[in-house]
C-alpha positions in Angstrom: -13.3 5.0 17.0 -10.2 4.7 14.9 -10.6 3.7 11.2 -8.3 3.4 8.2 -8.4 6.3 5.8 -8.4 4.2 2.7 -7.8 7.1 0.3 -5.0 8.6 2.4 -3.4 5.2 2.8 -3.6 4.7 -1.0 -1.9 8.1 -1.6 0.7 7.1 1.0 1.5 3.8 -0.9 1.7 5.7 -4.2 4.0 8.3 -2.6 6.3 5.6 -1.1 6.5 3.7 -4.3 7.6 6.9 -6.1 10.1 7.9 -3.4 11.6 4.4 -3.2 11.7 4.0 -7.0 9.4 1.0 -7.2 7.1 0.5 -10.2 3.7 -1.2 -10.0 5.2 -4.3 -11.6 7.8 -4.5 -8.8 5.0 -4.6 -6.1 2.9 -6.9 -8.3 5.8 -9.4 -8.5 6.6 -9.2 -4.8 3.0 -9.8 -3.8 2.7 -12.7 -6.3 -0.2 -11.2 -8.3 -0.8 -12.2 -11.9 -2.2 -8.7 -12.8 -1.6 -5.2 -11.3 -5.2 -4.4 -10.6 -5.0 -4.8 -6.8 -2.1 -2.4 -6.6 -4.0 0.2 -8.7 -7.0 -0.3 -6.4 -4.7 0.4 -3.4 -3.2 3.5 -5.0 -6.7 4.9 -5.9 -8.0 4.3 -2.4 -10.6 1.7 -3.5 -9.1 -0.9 -1.1 -6.2 -1.6 1.2 -3.7 -4.4 1.1 -4.3 -7.6 3.1 -2.1 -7.9 6.2 0.1 -10.3 4.3 0.6 -7.9 1.5 1.0 -5.0 3.9 3.9 -6.9 5.5 5.5 -7.5 2.1 5.3 -3.8 0.9 6.4 -2.5 4.3 9.5 -4.7 4.0 10.0 -3.5 0.4 9.7 0.1 1.3 11.9 -0.3 4.5 9.1 1.1 6.7 6.7 -0.2 9.3 3.0 -1.0 8.6 2.1 2.0 10.9 4.0 4.3 8.5 1.9 3.1 5.5 -1.6 3.0 7.1 -3.3 6.4 7.8 -5.7 6.2 10.7 -8.4 8.7 11.5 -10.7 8.9 14.5 -14.4 9.2 13.8 
């Protein structure tokens, strides 16, 4: 059964942010958050973005959602 690897997806988000030159504040503003806690949770692998936020960050990074999410089979 395929499942999202939350930790690897978080590492992927962190890596893409660094590569594309985005700061946490940039993602926070694009997603409309008042605080950056959600982005830090994503990057730590504590949670994944909602579909709406995944669409926003995929557009920001110039990638598809499939390129952000890491799927494993268990």
